[in-house]
C-alpha positions as CSV (number, residue, x, y, z in Angstrom):
1,M,-71.0,-83.3,87.4
2,P,-70.0,-80.2,85.5
3,F,-69.1,-80.5,81.8
4,L,-65.7,-78.9,80.9
5,A,-64.8,-77.8,77.5
6,A,-61.5,-76.3,76.4
7,C,-61.0,-73.9,73.5
8,G,-57.8,-72.8,72.1
9,P,-55.8,-72.4,69.0
10,G,-55.9,-75.6,67.0
11,A,-54.4,-76.9,63.8
12,S,-55.4,-74.8,60.9
13,G,-57.4,-76.3,58.0
14,P,-55.7,-78.0,55.1
15,A,-53.2,-75.9,53.2
16,E,-54.5,-74.5,50.0
17,A,-53.1,-76.4,47.1
18,A,-51.6,-74.4,44.3
19,A,-53.8,-74.1,41.2
20,P,-53.0,-76.7,38.7
21,V,-51.8,-76.1,35.2
22,T,-54.6,-76.5,32.7
23,Y,-54.6,-77.5,29.0
24,T,-57.1,-76.6,26.3
25,C,-57.3,-77.5,22.6
26,C,-56.3,-76.2,20.2
27,E,-54.7,-73.5,18.1
28,A,-56.9,-72.2,15.2
29,Q,-54.4,-73.4,12.6
30,D,-55.0,-77.0,13.8
31,V,-58.7,-77.1,12.8
32,D,-59.2,-74.2,10.4
33,K,-58.0,-76.0,7.4
34,S,-58.9,-79.1,5.3
35,Y,-56.9,-82.3,5.5
36,Q,-56.5,-85.2,3.1
37,A,-56.3,-88.9,3.8
38,G,-52.8,-89.9,4.8
39,E,-52.0,-86.5,6.4
40,T,-51.3,-85.8,10.0
41,L,-53.5,-83.6,12.1
42,T,-51.4,-81.9,14.8
43,V,-53.1,-80.7,18.0
44,H,-51.2,-77.9,19.7
45,W,-52.4,-77.8,23.3
46,T,-52.7,-74.4,24.9
47,V,-51.2,-74.3,28.4
48,E,-52.6,-72.1,31.1
49,S,-50.2,-71.8,34.0
50,P,-51.2,-70.3,37.3
51,E,-49.2,-67.5,38.7
52,Q,-48.2,-69.5,41.8
53,P,-45.1,-71.7,41.5
54,G,-45.1,-75.3,42.3
55,A,-48.4,-76.1,40.6
56,A,-47.0,-78.8,38.2
57,S,-49.6,-81.5,37.7
58,T,-48.9,-85.2,37.9
59,G,-51.0,-88.0,36.5
60,F,-52.5,-85.6,33.9
61,E,-53.4,-87.1,30.5
62,L,-54.2,-85.4,27.2
63,T,-56.1,-87.3,24.5
64,A,-57.3,-86.6,21.0
65,R,-59.3,-88.6,18.5
66,L,-60.9,-88.0,15.1
67,T,-64.2,-89.8,14.2
68,G,-66.1,-89.7,10.9
69,P,-66.9,-89.2,8.1
70,F,-70.2,-87.4,8.3
71,T,-71.8,-86.1,5.1
72,T,-72.4,-82.6,6.5
73,A,-71.4,-80.7,9.6
74,G,-75.1,-80.8,10.6
75,D,-75.1,-84.6,10.5
76,L,-72.0,-84.6,12.7
77,K,-73.6,-82.3,15.2
78,A,-76.8,-84.4,15.3
79,A,-74.8,-87.5,15.8
80,T,-73.0,-86.1,18.9
81,E,-76.4,-85.8,20.5
82,D,-77.4,-89.4,19.6
83,T,-76.2,-92.5,21.5
84,R,-76.8,-95.0,18.7
85,I,-73.8,-96.5,16.9
86,I,-73.5,-95.3,13.4
87,P,-72.2,-97.8,10.9
88,G,-69.3,-96.9,8.7
89,L,-67.5,-94.5,11.0
90,V,-63.8,-94.8,11.7
91,T,-61.7,-93.4,14.5
92,F,-58.1,-92.2,14.4
93,E,-56.4,-91.6,17.7
94,A,-53.3,-89.9,19.0
95,V,-51.2,-91.6,21.6
96,P,-52.1,-90.1,25.0
97,I,-49.7,-87.5,26.3
98,R,-48.7,-87.2,30.0
99,P,-47.3,-83.6,30.3
100,S,-45.1,-82.7,33.2
101,G,-46.8,-79.4,33.9
102,V,-43.6,-77.4,33.9
103,P,-43.8,-73.8,32.7
104,D,-43.4,-73.2,29.0
105,E,-44.2,-76.8,28.1
106,R,-45.9,-77.1,24.7
107,P,-47.6,-80.5,24.4
108,V,-48.5,-81.7,20.9
109,S,-50.8,-84.6,19.9
110,T,-50.6,-86.1,16.4
111,I,-53.3,-88.0,14.7
112,V,-52.4,-89.8,11.5
113,I,-55.5,-89.7,9.2
114,G,-55.6,-93.1,7.5
115,V,-54.8,-93.3,3.8
116,D,-58.2,-94.9,3.2
117,A,-60.1,-92.2,5.1
118,R,-63.1,-91.1,3.1
119,P,-63.9,-87.4,2.5
120,G,-66.3,-85.7,4.9
121,Y,-66.6,-84.0,8.3
122,Y,-64.9,-85.6,11.3
123,N,-65.4,-84.9,14.9
124,L,-62.2,-84.0,16.7
125,V,-62.7,-84.8,20.4
126,T,-60.0,-83.7,22.9
127,S,-59.9,-84.3,26.6
128,S,-57.6,-83.4,29.5
129,G,-57.8,-84.9,32.9
130,D,-56.2,-86.4,35.9
131,G,-58.5,-89.4,36.5
132,D,-60.7,-87.5,39.0
133,K,-61.8,-84.7,36.7
134,T,-61.8,-84.7,32.9
135,V,-62.7,-81.8,30.6
136,S,-63.6,-82.6,26.9
137,G,-64.2,-80.5,23.9
138,G,-64.9,-80.9,20.2
139,S,-64.2,-79.3,16.9
140,I,-65.1,-80.1,13.3
141,V,-62.4,-81.1,10.9
142,Q,-62.9,-81.6,7.2
143,V,-61.1,-84.3,5.2
144,V,-61.2,-83.7,1.5
145,A,-60.5,-86.0,-1.5
146,R,-57.0,-86.2,-2.8
147,P,-56.5,-84.4,-6.1
């Protein structure tokens, strides 16, 4: 019995999705200064929009947290490579933000540094993601003693 096969134009592959809006942290003014206990660290997220319209992201979340104190920036860097729990560290967190992804949106996270925060170096960890894929980064922030 002969085998028959038919070829012809079929449905094309899945439509290419528009590139999503991406968010990165932070503006230099956010981290290139010293803070004191009780002050608020403001994280200005940088928005990178694709040139294609209709790429607004849904389900995206931006988070920021500050952990420390560490005696030196070197101690902080070494601790990020270690998985052991270090006693005496505290973490201050911003409320997660769910941006809409519309053009010209300027998301801002705020972290209130506790009034009892000790001076030292703190690890600012920021992340952005949609549940399937998350990108994180870190910066060093110094908290100094109140005058």
